[in-house]
N, C-alpha and C positions, 0 to 999 in steps of 0.2 A: 458836269463831270461827277465822277464818283469820288467820294471823300472817305479815306480810311484813317484810322488813328493808331498810334503806337503807345505802348505803356508809358514811355518816357514823357509823351505829351500830356497824358492824364495826370502824371505825378507833378509835372510843372504847373499845370493849371490848378491842381488841388492845393498847392502851397499858398495861393492868393485868396484873400477873403473879400476883396473889393468887388461888389456886385456890378458896378458900372463897367469895370474892366472885363468881367466875365460876359456881360451883355455885348460888349464890343467884339469879343472873341466869337461869340455865337453869331453875330451879324456877319463877320468875316467868313465864317464857315458856310453860312447860307449863301453868301455872295459867290464863294467858290463852287458850291453845288449847282447854282443856277447859271453859272457861266459856261460857255461852250469852249472858251480858249483863255489862256492866261493873259494874253495881250489885251483883253477886254477889261481887265481889272487894273486899277491904278496902284502905284507903290509896290509893285512886285519886281524884285531884282534877282537876276540869275547870278549865282555865285561863280567866281572865276575858277577854272581848273576842275569843275565838276559838271558833268553832262546833265544831271537831273536835279540838282540841288538849287532851291530858291529860298528867298526870305521876303517877308513883308513886315512893314512897320505898324505897330499898334502902340501908340504913345511912346513911352521910353522902353518898351519891350519889342522883341523881334520874334516872329513866328517862322520857324524853319520847317520846310517841307520838301518832299521829293515829288516830281511830276513825271510820270511815264505812261504813255498810251492812254491818255484821258483819265488816269487815276491820280488823285492827289493824296499823298501819304503824309499826314501831319506828324512831325517828329519831335520838335522842341518848341517851347515857349519860355524864353529867358530874357534877362536884361540885355540891353544893347552891348554892354561891355563884355558879356560872357558868351554871346552867341557864336563867335568865331573860334573860341577855344574848344567848344564841345560839339559843334555842328559844322559840317557833316562829318 
């Protein structure tokens, strides 16, 4: 799949200085790129009442993204408590 990034995603990731966390984010992005379908990736949950919004868990953080026509648009990377307030 093709992976695109939003400015809000870059701002969220830039706030973190933990190299291990950034390495985990990078591996999740590579996993999304190499996958042919979201069902092949574990821990991906479709959000209720939204046709294209999904989230995946990375430690105590959540990666929120949109999936349409084989394109994954990474939107937010925030703490578990905050993801549902600002995404989608």
